[in-house]
Every structure is written in structure tokens, then in C-alpha cells.
DSSP file (Angstrom, degrees, kcal/mol; ACC not computed):
  #  RESIDUE AA STRUCTURE BP1 BP2  ACC     N-H-->O    O-->H-N    N-H-->O    O-->H-N    TCO  KAPPA ALPHA  PHI   PSI    X-CA   Y-CA   Z-CA
    1    1 A X              0   0    0      0, 0.0     2,-0.2     0, 0.0    47,-0.0   0.000 360.0 360.0 360.0 140.0    0.0    0.0    0.0
    2    2 A X        -     0   0    0      1,-0.1     2,-0.1    45,-0.1    44,-0.0  -0.467 360.0-105.3 -75.8 142.7    1.3    3.5   -0.9
    3    3 A X        -     0   0    0     -2,-0.2     2,-0.4    19,-0.1    44,-0.2  -0.358  24.5-142.4 -65.2 143.7    2.1    5.9    1.9
    4    4 A X  E     -A   46   0A   0     42,-3.6    42,-2.4    44,-0.1     2,-0.5  -0.922  15.5-144.8-102.9 136.0   -0.2    8.8    2.7
    5    5 A X  E     -AB  45  21A   0     16,-3.7    16,-1.8    -2,-0.4     2,-0.6  -0.893   4.8-154.7-106.4 126.4    1.5   12.0    3.6
    6    6 A X  E     +AB  44  20A   0     38,-3.2    37,-3.2    -2,-0.5    38,-1.7  -0.887  30.0 179.5 -93.8 126.6    0.1   14.3    6.2
    7    7 A X  E     -AB  42  19A   0     12,-2.5    12,-2.2    -2,-0.6     2,-0.4  -0.827  24.2-140.2-131.9 165.1    1.5   17.8    5.4
    8    8 A X  E     -AB  41  18A   0     33,-2.5    33,-1.8    -2,-0.3     2,-0.4  -0.988   7.5-155.0-128.6 135.7    1.3   21.4    6.6
    9    9 A X  E     +AB  40  17A   0      8,-3.0     7,-3.0    -2,-0.4     8,-1.3  -0.881  20.4 179.3-104.4 141.7    1.2   24.6    4.6
   10   10 A X  E     -AB  39  15A   0     29,-2.6    29,-2.9    -2,-0.4     2,-0.4  -0.999  20.0-162.0-144.9 148.5    2.4   27.8    6.1
   11   11 A X  E >  S+ B   0  14A   0      3,-2.0     3,-1.9    -2,-0.3    27,-0.1  -0.982  85.1   1.3-123.8 138.6    2.9   31.5    5.2
   12   12 A X  T 3  S-     0   0    0     -2,-0.4    -1,-0.1     1,-0.3     3,-0.1   0.867 132.2 -60.4  51.1  39.8    5.2   33.8    7.1
   13   13 A X  T 3  S+     0   0    0      1,-0.2     2,-0.5    -3,-0.1    -1,-0.3   0.701 113.4 119.4  62.3  22.8    6.1   30.8    9.3
   14   14 A X  E <   -B   11   0A   0     -3,-1.9    -3,-2.0    52,-0.0    -1,-0.2  -0.972  65.3-127.5-118.6 118.5    2.4   30.4   10.4
   15   15 A X  E     +B   10   0A   0     -2,-0.5    -5,-0.3    -5,-0.2    52,-0.2  -0.374  34.8 165.5 -61.0 137.2    0.7   27.1    9.6
   16   16 A X  E     +     0   0A   0     -7,-3.0    53,-3.2     1,-0.4     2,-0.3   0.456  59.1  28.5-131.5  -6.3   -2.6   27.7    7.8
   17   17 A X  E     -B    9   0A   0     -8,-1.3    -8,-3.0    51,-0.2     2,-0.4  -0.956  52.1-164.1-158.4 136.8   -3.6   24.3    6.3
   18   18 A X  E     +B    8   0A   0     -2,-0.3     2,-0.3   -10,-0.2   -10,-0.2  -0.979  27.2 158.5-118.3 134.2   -3.2   20.6    7.2
   19   19 A X  E     -B    7   0A   0    -12,-2.2   -12,-2.5    -2,-0.4     2,-0.3  -0.856  29.8-133.2-144.3 179.5   -3.9   18.0    4.5
   20   20 A X  E     +B    6   0A   0     -2,-0.3     2,-0.3   -14,-0.2   -14,-0.2  -0.993  28.1 152.6-140.1 147.7   -3.2   14.5    3.4
   21   21 A X  E     -B    5   0A   0    -16,-1.8   -16,-3.7    -2,-0.3     3,-0.2  -0.982  43.1-140.5-163.5 159.7   -2.3   13.0    0.0
   22   22 A X  S    S+     0   0    0     -2,-0.3     2,-0.3   -18,-0.2   -19,-0.1   0.441 104.1  47.9-102.9  -4.7   -0.5   10.1   -1.6
   23   23 A X     >  +     0   0    0      1,-0.1     4,-2.1   -18,-0.1    -1,-0.2  -0.761  66.9 177.7-134.9  87.9    1.0   12.4   -4.3
   24   24 A X  H  > S+     0   0    0     -2,-0.3     4,-2.7     1,-0.2     5,-0.2   0.878  76.8  53.7 -62.9 -43.0    2.5   15.5   -2.5
   25   25 A X  H  > S+     0   0    0      1,-0.2     4,-1.8     2,-0.2    -1,-0.2   0.909 111.9  45.2 -63.8 -41.1    3.9   17.3   -5.6
   26   26 A X  H  > S+     0   0    0      2,-0.2     4,-1.8     1,-0.2    -1,-0.2   0.925 114.6  48.5 -65.3 -44.1    0.5   17.2   -7.4
   27   27 A X  H  X S+     0   0    0     -4,-2.1     4,-2.3     1,-0.2    -2,-0.2   0.884 109.1  52.6 -65.6 -38.6   -1.4   18.3   -4.3
   28   28 A X  H  X S+     0   0    0     -4,-2.7     4,-2.2     1,-0.2    -1,-0.2   0.909 107.2  53.4 -63.7 -40.9    1.0   21.2   -3.7
   29   29 A X  H  X S+     0   0    0     -4,-1.8     4,-1.1    -5,-0.2    -1,-0.2   0.897 109.0  49.0 -58.9 -41.1    0.5   22.3   -7.2
   30   30 A X  H  X S+     0   0    0     -4,-1.8     4,-1.1     1,-0.2     3,-0.4   0.912 110.5  50.6 -64.6 -42.5   -3.3   22.4   -6.7
   31   31 A X  H  X S+     0   0    0     -4,-2.3     4,-3.8     1,-0.2     5,-0.5   0.863 102.4  60.6 -64.8 -35.1   -2.9   24.3   -3.4
   32   32 A X  H  X S+     0   0    0     -4,-2.2     4,-1.6     1,-0.2    -1,-0.2   0.846 101.6  54.1 -62.6 -32.2   -0.6   26.9   -5.2
   33   33 A X  H  < S+     0   0    0     -4,-1.1    -1,-0.2    -3,-0.4    -2,-0.2   0.854 119.0  34.5 -67.1 -33.5   -3.6   27.7   -7.5
   34   34 A X  H  < S+     0   0    0     -4,-1.1    -2,-0.2    -3,-0.4    -3,-0.1   0.903 133.4  22.6 -86.1 -46.2   -5.8   28.4   -4.5
   35   35 A X  H  < S-     0   0    0     -4,-3.8    -3,-0.2     1,-0.3     2,-0.2   0.521  90.8-140.9-105.4  -7.8   -3.4   29.9   -1.9
   36   36 A X     <  +     0   0    0     -4,-1.6    -1,-0.3    -5,-0.5     2,-0.2  -0.551  63.4   0.8  78.7-148.5   -0.5   31.3   -4.0
   37   37 A X  S    S+     0   0    0     -2,-0.2     2,-0.3    -4,-0.1     0, 0.0  -0.492  75.7 142.2 -79.1 144.7    3.0   31.0   -2.6
   38   38 A X        -     0   0    0     -2,-0.2     2,-0.3   -27,-0.1   -27,-0.2  -0.966  45.7-108.2-165.5 167.4    3.7   29.2    0.7
   39   39 A X  E     -A   10   0A   0    -29,-2.9   -29,-2.6    -2,-0.3     2,-0.3  -0.723  35.1-170.6 -98.1 156.8    6.1   26.9    2.4
   40   40 A X  E     -A    9   0A   0     -2,-0.3     2,-0.3   -31,-0.2   -31,-0.2  -0.989   8.8-179.7-146.1 156.5    5.2   23.3    3.1
   41   41 A X  E     -A    8   0A   0    -33,-1.8   -33,-2.5    -2,-0.3     2,-0.4  -0.990  32.4-103.7-153.0 157.4    6.5   20.3    5.1
   42   42 A X  E     +A    7   0A   0     -2,-0.3   -35,-0.3   -35,-0.2     3,-0.1  -0.654  27.4 179.6 -83.6 133.1    5.7   16.8    5.9
   43   43 A X  E     -     0   0A   0    -37,-3.2    74,-0.5     1,-0.4     2,-0.3   0.799  64.2 -11.9 -96.7 -40.5    4.3   16.0    9.3
   44   44 A X  E     -A    6   0A   0    -38,-1.7   -38,-3.2    72,-0.1     2,-0.4  -0.992  50.3-142.6-163.2 148.8    3.7   12.3    9.2
   45   45 A X  E     +A    5   0A   0     -2,-0.3     2,-0.3   -40,-0.2   -40,-0.2  -0.971  29.9 163.0-118.5 138.2    3.6    9.3    6.8
   46   46 A X  E     -A    4   0A   0    -42,-2.4   -42,-3.6    -2,-0.4     3,-0.1  -0.980  36.6-158.4-149.7 160.5    1.1    6.4    7.3
   47   47 A X  S    S+     0   0    0     -2,-0.3     2,-0.3   -44,-0.2     3,-0.1   0.444  84.3  29.5-116.1  -8.1   -0.5    3.5    5.4
   48   48 A X  S    S+     0   0    0      1,-0.1    -1,-0.2   -44,-0.1     5,-0.1  -0.960 108.0  31.4-146.0 164.5   -3.6    3.2    7.6
   49   49 A X     >  +     0   0    0     -2,-0.3     4,-2.3    -3,-0.1     5,-0.2   0.853  66.0 158.0  56.4  38.7   -5.9    5.4    9.6
   50   50 A X  H  >  +     0   0    0      1,-0.2     4,-2.4     2,-0.2     5,-0.2   0.901  69.1  50.0 -60.7 -43.7   -5.1    8.3    7.3
   51   51 A X  H  > S+     0   0    0      1,-0.2     4,-2.4     2,-0.2    -1,-0.2   0.895 110.2  51.7 -63.7 -39.2   -8.3   10.3    8.2
   52   52 A X  H  > S+     0   0    0      2,-0.2     4,-2.8     1,-0.2    -2,-0.2   0.946 111.2  46.3 -60.8 -48.6   -7.5    9.9   11.9
   53   53 A X  H  X S+     0   0    0     -4,-2.3     4,-2.1     2,-0.2    -2,-0.2   0.879 112.0  50.5 -67.1 -36.9   -3.9   11.2   11.5
   54   54 A X  H  X S+     0   0    0     -4,-2.4     4,-2.2     2,-0.2    -1,-0.2   0.955 114.1  44.4 -61.6 -48.4   -5.0   14.2    9.4
   55   55 A X  H  X S+     0   0    0     -4,-2.4     4,-2.8     1,-0.2     5,-0.2   0.872 108.8  58.9 -64.0 -37.0   -7.7   15.1   11.9
   56   56 A X  H  X S+     0   0    0     -4,-2.8     4,-2.5     1,-0.2    -1,-0.2   0.938 109.9  42.0 -55.7 -49.5   -5.1   14.5   14.7
   57   57 A X  H  X S+     0   0    0     -4,-2.1     4,-2.6     2,-0.2     5,-0.3   0.854 112.5  53.8 -71.8 -34.2   -2.8   17.2   13.3
   58   58 A X  H  X S+     0   0    0     -4,-2.2     4,-2.3     2,-0.2    -2,-0.2   0.965 113.9  42.4 -60.2 -50.9   -5.7   19.6   12.5
   59   59 A X  H  X S+     0   0    0     -4,-2.8     4,-2.2     2,-0.2    -2,-0.2   0.891 114.0  52.4 -63.7 -40.4   -6.9   19.4   16.1
   60   60 A X  H  X S+     0   0    0     -4,-2.5     4,-1.0    -5,-0.2    36,-0.3   0.943 111.8  44.3 -61.8 -49.5   -3.3   19.6   17.4
   61   61 A X  H  <>S+     0   0    0     -4,-2.6     5,-2.0     1,-0.2     3,-0.3   0.875 113.2  51.5 -66.5 -36.5   -2.4   22.7   15.5
   62   62 A X  H ><5S+     0   0    0     -4,-2.3     3,-1.7    -5,-0.3    -1,-0.2   0.875 104.7  56.9 -66.1 -35.1   -5.8   24.3   16.3
   63   63 A X  H 3<5S+     0   0    0     -4,-2.2    -1,-0.2     1,-0.3    -2,-0.2   0.772 102.1  57.0 -66.3 -23.4   -5.1   23.6   20.0
   64   64 A X  T 3<5S-     0   0    0     -4,-1.0    34,-0.9    -3,-0.3    -1,-0.3   0.453 127.0-102.3 -84.1  -1.3   -1.9   25.6   19.6
   65   65 A X  T < 5S+     0   0    0     -3,-1.7     2,-0.3     1,-0.3    -3,-0.2   0.519  72.1 144.8  97.1   5.6   -3.9   28.6   18.5
   66   66 A X      < -     0   0    0     -5,-2.0     2,-1.0     1,-0.1    -1,-0.3  -0.622  47.1-135.6 -81.1 135.8   -3.4   28.4   14.7
   67   67 A X        -     0   0    0     -2,-0.3     2,-0.2   -52,-0.2    -1,-0.1  -0.784  27.9-165.4 -91.4 100.8   -6.3   29.4   12.5
   68   68 A X        -     0   0    0     -2,-1.0   -51,-0.2   -10,-0.1   -52,-0.1  -0.579  24.4-138.9 -88.4 149.6   -6.4   26.7    9.8
   69   69 A X        +     0   0    0    -53,-3.2   -52,-0.1    -2,-0.2     2,-0.1   0.438  61.8 127.2 -85.1  -0.3   -8.4   27.1    6.7
   70   70 A X        +     0   0    0    -54,-0.2     3,-0.1     1,-0.2    -2,-0.1  -0.383  27.4 170.0 -60.3 128.6   -9.5   23.4    6.8
   71   71 A X        +     0   0    0      1,-0.3     7,-1.2    -2,-0.1     2,-0.3   0.653  60.7  12.1-112.4 -26.4  -13.3   23.3    6.6
   72   72 A X  E     -C   77   0B   0      5,-0.2     2,-0.5     7,-0.0    -1,-0.3  -0.965  58.4-134.2-147.8 163.8  -13.9   19.6    6.1
   73   73 A X  E >  S-C   76   0B   0      3,-2.4     3,-1.9    -2,-0.3     2,-0.1  -0.970  76.0 -50.7-122.2 112.0  -12.3   16.2    6.4
   74   74 A X  T 3  S-     0   0    0     -2,-0.5     4,-0.1     1,-0.3     0, 0.0  -0.411 117.2 -31.5  54.6-126.4  -13.1   14.1    3.4
   75   75 A X  T 3  S+     0   0    0     -2,-0.1     2,-0.5    -3,-0.1    -1,-0.3   0.480 123.6  90.4 -98.4  -3.4  -16.9   14.2    3.1
   76   76 A X  E <  S-C   73   0B   0     -3,-1.9    -3,-2.4     1,-0.0     3,-0.1  -0.814  83.6-116.4 -96.2 127.5  -17.5   14.5    6.8
   77   77 A X  E     -C   72   0B   0     -2,-0.5     2,-0.3    -5,-0.2    -5,-0.2  -0.276  34.2-106.8 -59.4 145.7  -17.6   18.1    8.2
   78   78 A X        -     0   0    0     -7,-1.2     2,-0.5    -4,-0.1    -1,-0.1  -0.594  35.6-168.3 -75.1 131.2  -14.9   19.0   10.7
   79   79 A X    >   -     0   0    0     -2,-0.3     3,-1.2    -3,-0.1    -7,-0.0  -0.989  26.8-113.5-122.8 126.2  -16.1   19.2   14.2
   80   80 A X  T 3  S+     0   0    0     -2,-0.5   -21,-0.0     1,-0.3     0, 0.0  -0.264  99.3  16.0 -57.7 141.3  -13.8   20.7   16.9
   81   81 A X  T 3  S+     0   0    0      2,-0.1    -1,-0.3     1,-0.1     3,-0.0   0.786  74.9 143.6  64.8  31.3  -12.7   18.1   19.5
   82   82 A X  S <  S+     0   0    0     -3,-1.2     2,-0.4   -27,-0.1    -2,-0.1   0.810  71.4  38.4 -66.1 -28.7  -13.7   15.1   17.4
   83   83 A X  S    S-     0   0    0    -28,-0.1     2,-0.4   -27,-0.1    -2,-0.1  -0.930  78.3-140.6-123.8 150.5  -10.6   13.4   18.8
   84   84 A X        -     0   0    0     -2,-0.4     2,-0.4     2,-0.0    10,-0.1  -0.842  16.2-134.7-107.8 144.5   -9.1   13.5   22.3
   85   85 A X  E     -D   93   0C   0      8,-0.6     8,-1.6    -2,-0.4     2,-0.5  -0.798  12.8-162.6-102.4 140.8   -5.4   13.6   22.9
   86   86 A X  E     -D   92   0C   0     -2,-0.4     6,-0.2     6,-0.2     3,-0.1  -0.985  13.8-176.1-122.0 123.0   -3.6   11.5   25.5
   87   87 A X  E    S-     0   0C   0      4,-1.8     2,-0.3    -2,-0.5    -1,-0.2   0.923  83.7 -13.4 -76.1 -49.1   -0.2   12.4   26.7
   88   88 A X  E >  S-D   91   0C   0      3,-1.2     3,-1.0    38,-0.0    -1,-0.3  -0.827  86.3 -88.1-138.2 175.6   -0.1    9.3   28.8
   89   89 A X  T 3  S+     0   0    0     -2,-0.3     3,-0.0     1,-0.2    -2,-0.0   0.827 127.7  37.0 -58.9 -31.2   -2.8    6.8   29.9
   90   90 A X  T 3  S+     0   0    0      1,-0.1     2,-0.4    -4,-0.0    -1,-0.2   0.407 109.2  67.4-104.6   2.7   -3.6    8.9   33.0
   91   91 A X  E <   -D   88   0C   0     -3,-1.0    -4,-1.8     2,-0.0    -3,-1.2  -0.982  67.6-144.6-130.4 125.3   -3.1   12.5   31.6
   92   92 A X  E     -D   86   0C   0     -2,-0.4     2,-0.9    -6,-0.2    -6,-0.2  -0.739  13.6-139.2 -87.6 130.5   -5.3   14.2   29.0
   93   93 A X  E     +D   85   0C   0     -8,-1.6    -8,-0.6    -2,-0.5     3,-0.1  -0.803  27.5 174.3 -86.9 108.4   -3.4   16.5   26.6
   94   94 A X        -     0   0    0     -2,-0.9    -1,-0.2     1,-0.3     2,-0.2   0.541  50.7 -65.0-100.3  -7.3   -5.8   19.4   26.4
   95   95 A X        -     0   0    0    -31,-0.0     2,-0.4     2,-0.0    -1,-0.3  -0.443  36.9-140.1 136.9 152.7   -3.8   21.9   24.3
   96   96 A X        -     0   0    0    -36,-0.3     2,-0.5    -2,-0.2    -3,-0.0  -0.998  10.8-142.7-140.4 138.6   -0.7   24.0   24.2
   97   97 A X        +     0   0    0     -2,-0.4     2,-0.4   -32,-0.1   -32,-0.1  -0.903  28.3 178.6-100.3 136.0   -0.1   27.5   22.9
   98   98 A X        -     0   0    0    -34,-0.9     2,-0.1    -2,-0.5    -2,-0.0  -0.998  24.4-123.8-141.0 138.1    3.3   27.8   21.2
   99   99 A X     >  -     0   0    0     -2,-0.4     4,-2.4     1,-0.1     5,-0.2  -0.378  31.0-107.8 -82.3 166.2    5.0   30.7   19.5
  100  100 A X  H  > S+     0   0    0      1,-0.2     4,-2.7     2,-0.2     5,-0.2   0.840 115.8  54.7 -63.2 -36.3    6.3   30.5   15.9
  101  101 A X  H  > S+     0   0    0      2,-0.2     4,-2.2     1,-0.2    -1,-0.2   0.924 111.5  44.5 -64.4 -43.3   10.0   30.5   16.9
  102  102 A X  H  > S+     0   0    0      2,-0.2     4,-2.9     1,-0.2     5,-0.2   0.919 113.1  51.5 -66.0 -42.6    9.5   27.5   19.3
  103  103 A X  H  X S+     0   0    0     -4,-2.4     4,-2.6     1,-0.2    -2,-0.2   0.920 110.0  49.4 -60.1 -44.0    7.4   25.7   16.7
  104  104 A X  H  X S+     0   0    0     -4,-2.7     4,-2.3     2,-0.2    -1,-0.2   0.912 112.3  48.1 -61.7 -43.1   10.1   26.2   14.0
  105  105 A X  H  X S+     0   0    0     -4,-2.2     4,-2.5     2,-0.2    -2,-0.2   0.936 113.5  46.3 -62.0 -47.6   12.8   24.9   16.4
  106  106 A X  H  X S+     0   0    0     -4,-2.9     4,-2.7     1,-0.2    -2,-0.2   0.891 111.2  52.9 -64.2 -39.0   10.7   21.8   17.3
  107  107 A X  H  X S+     0   0    0     -4,-2.6     4,-2.2    -5,-0.2    -1,-0.2   0.920 110.6  47.1 -61.7 -44.5    9.9   21.2   13.7
  108  108 A X  H  X S+     0   0    0     -4,-2.3     4,-2.6     2,-0.2    -2,-0.2   0.914 113.1  48.7 -63.6 -43.0   13.6   21.3   12.8
  109  109 A X  H  X S+     0   0    0     -4,-2.5     4,-2.9     2,-0.2     6,-0.2   0.903 109.3  53.1 -62.8 -41.0   14.4   18.9   15.7
  110  110 A X  H  X>S+     0   0    0     -4,-2.7     5,-2.8     1,-0.2     4,-0.7   0.930 111.8  44.9 -60.8 -45.5   11.7   16.6   14.7
  111  111 A X  H ><5S+     0   0    0     -4,-2.2     3,-0.6     3,-0.2    -2,-0.2   0.914 114.8  48.6 -64.2 -42.6   13.1   16.4   11.1
  112  112 A X  H 3<5S+     0   0    0     -4,-2.6    -2,-0.2     1,-0.2    -1,-0.2   0.892 116.2  42.4 -65.1 -40.3   16.6   16.0   12.4
  113  113 A X  H 3<5S-     0   0    0     -4,-2.9    -1,-0.2    -5,-0.2    -2,-0.2   0.482 110.8-119.0 -86.0  -3.2   15.6   13.2   14.9
  114  114 A X  T <<5S+     0   0    0     -4,-0.7     2,-0.2    -3,-0.6    -3,-0.2   0.854  71.7 128.0  68.0  34.3   13.3   11.4   12.4
  115  115 A X      < -     0   0    0     -5,-2.8    -1,-0.2    -6,-0.2     2,-0.2  -0.697  63.3-104.6-114.1 168.2   10.3   12.0   14.6
  116  116 A X     >  -     0   0    0     -2,-0.2     4,-1.9     1,-0.1     5,-0.2  -0.556  33.2-114.4 -84.0 160.3    6.9   13.4   14.1
  117  117 A X  H  > S+     0   0    0    -74,-0.5     4,-2.1     1,-0.2     5,-0.2   0.921 118.6  48.8 -60.9 -45.0    6.2   16.9   15.5
  118  118 A X  H  > S+     0   0    0      1,-0.2     4,-2.7     2,-0.2    -1,-0.2   0.852 107.5  56.6 -66.0 -32.1    3.6   15.5   18.0
  119  119 A X  H  > S+     0   0    0      2,-0.2     4,-2.1     1,-0.2    -1,-0.2   0.893 107.2  48.6 -63.4 -39.2    6.2   12.9   19.0
  120  120 A X  H  X S+     0   0    0     -4,-1.9     4,-2.6     2,-0.2    -2,-0.2   0.912 111.7  49.2 -65.8 -42.5    8.6   15.7   19.9
  121  121 A X  H  X S+     0   0    0     -4,-2.1     4,-2.7     1,-0.2     5,-0.2   0.937 111.9  48.3 -62.7 -46.1    6.0   17.6   21.8
  122  122 A X  H  X S+     0   0    0     -4,-2.7     4,-2.4     1,-0.2    -1,-0.2   0.883 111.1  51.0 -62.7 -37.7    5.0   14.4   23.8
  123  123 A X  H  X S+     0   0    0     -4,-2.1     4,-2.8     2,-0.2    -1,-0.2   0.926 110.8  48.9 -63.8 -44.1    8.7   13.7   24.5
  124  124 A X  H  X S+     0   0    0     -4,-2.6     4,-2.6     2,-0.2    -2,-0.2   0.935 112.5  47.3 -60.5 -47.0    9.2   17.3   25.8
  125  125 A X  H  X S+     0   0    0     -4,-2.7     4,-2.3     1,-0.2    -1,-0.2   0.895 112.6  49.6 -63.2 -39.7    6.1   17.0   28.0
  126  126 A X  H  X S+     0   0    0     -4,-2.4     4,-2.4    -5,-0.2    -1,-0.2   0.916 111.0  49.3 -64.5 -43.5    7.3   13.7   29.3
  127  127 A X  H  X S+     0   0    0     -4,-2.8     4,-2.5     2,-0.2    -2,-0.2   0.907 110.8  50.8 -61.1 -42.1   10.8   15.1   30.0
  128  128 A X  H  X S+     0   0    0     -4,-2.6     4,-2.4     2,-0.2    -2,-0.2   0.920 110.0  49.6 -61.0 -44.4    9.2   18.0   31.8
  129  129 A X  H  X S+     0   0    0     -4,-2.3     4,-2.5     1,-0.2    -2,-0.2   0.915 111.3  49.1 -61.6 -43.9    7.0   15.7   33.9
  130  130 A X  H  X S+     0   0    0     -4,-2.4     4,-2.6     2,-0.2    -2,-0.2   0.904 110.5  50.4 -63.1 -42.3   10.1   13.6   34.8
  131  131 A X  H  X S+     0   0    0     -4,-2.5     4,-2.5     2,-0.2    -1,-0.2   0.915 111.7  48.3 -62.0 -42.6   12.1   16.7   35.8
  132  132 A X  H  X S+     0   0    0     -4,-2.4     4,-2.5     2,-0.2    -2,-0.2   0.925 112.4  48.0 -63.4 -45.3    9.2   17.9   38.0
  133  133 A X  H  X S+     0   0    0     -4,-2.5     4,-2.3     2,-0.2    -2,-0.2   0.903 112.6  49.0 -62.7 -41.5    8.9   14.4   39.7
  134  134 A X  H  X S+     0   0    0     -4,-2.6     4,-2.4     2,-0.2    -2,-0.2   0.913 111.5  49.2 -64.3 -42.7   12.7   14.2   40.3
  135  135 A X  H  X S+     0   0    0     -4,-2.5     4,-2.1     1,-0.2    -2,-0.2   0.917 112.6  47.6 -62.8 -43.5   12.7   17.7   41.8
  136  136 A X  H  X S+     0   0    0     -4,-2.5     4,-1.5     1,-0.2    -1,-0.2   0.882 111.2  51.3 -65.8 -37.9    9.8   16.9   44.1
  137  137 A X  H  X S+     0   0    0     -4,-2.3     4,-1.1     1,-0.2    -2,-0.2   0.910 110.6  48.2 -65.2 -42.2   11.4   13.6   45.1
  138  138 A X  H  < S+     0   0    0     -4,-2.4     3,-0.2     1,-0.2    -2,-0.2   0.870 108.3  54.7 -66.1 -36.8   14.7   15.4   46.0
  139  139 A X  H  < S+     0   0    0     -4,-2.1    -1,-0.2     1,-0.2    -2,-0.2   0.848 107.1  51.2 -65.2 -33.5   12.8   18.1   48.0
  140  140 A X  H  <        0   0    0     -4,-1.5    -1,-0.2     1,-0.2    -2,-0.2   0.769 360.0 360.0 -74.0 -25.6   11.2   15.3   50.1
  141  141 A X     <        0   0    0     -4,-1.1    -1,-0.2    -3,-0.2    -2,-0.2   0.480 360.0 360.0 -75.2 360.0   14.5   13.7   50.9
């Protein structure tokens, strides 16, 4: 089965559209007719659950405060909070606001480390949680 690519379009380093396709170059050409010039990058590759992953990234970027132009997902209208995020089994990830410089840095790190953007965010949150737990444990000793 051919990979589906979940991608992000951005202008002035601000994401404005999340999409999915199995032919990125053709889809980017179509978007240029609609949106003009923009930057784009790959968020994730998958062979199954493509609609889920597209919606995951739409919801994730909206939770960070980006106003995306996405109006629908396939033939089903987009509904905010259609999916819930879990950082860990016991902690709900309810959203993060992040500035463009931090997003650009995390995006570069994700590409360098061969991770997804959400994987980098989850790793950061997990590291933060571990540091907090270690600090609290040391304070009790």
C-alpha cells in the first residue's frame, strides 16, 4: 500500500492548512492555485488510519492557536474536539499555545531526529514531567 503523507502549509512561518495526500507534488501544485506561494513540510507518513492522523494534526495545530483554513475532512464536516489527545494513559493533553520560533525549532528537531512533530511535543512534555517528579522527590529527601 502506498504511503499517505500528512502535510502542513504555512505562510510567514504560520501554519494555515493541514492536509493528506499520496501524491504530494501534485497536491502542492493544486494548493498553489488556491493559496498562492507558501512553504510546506511533511508532518507524518502512514499507510492506515489516514483520516485519523489528518484530523489529529488539524486538532493539534488548532489547540496551539493556529487558525487553519480546513473546513472539512473528506466528506465529513470537521467538528472541533472530534478526537481526544492523551499524553499518557492517565493524563489528557488538552492543548498548548506555542510561539512560531519554538514551533520552528521543534519542527527542525523533529526532522533531524526522524520523529513526528507531535512525538517531539510528547517527548518534551514527558521530560518536563520527569524533571518535576525528580525535583519533588529530591525536595522530600
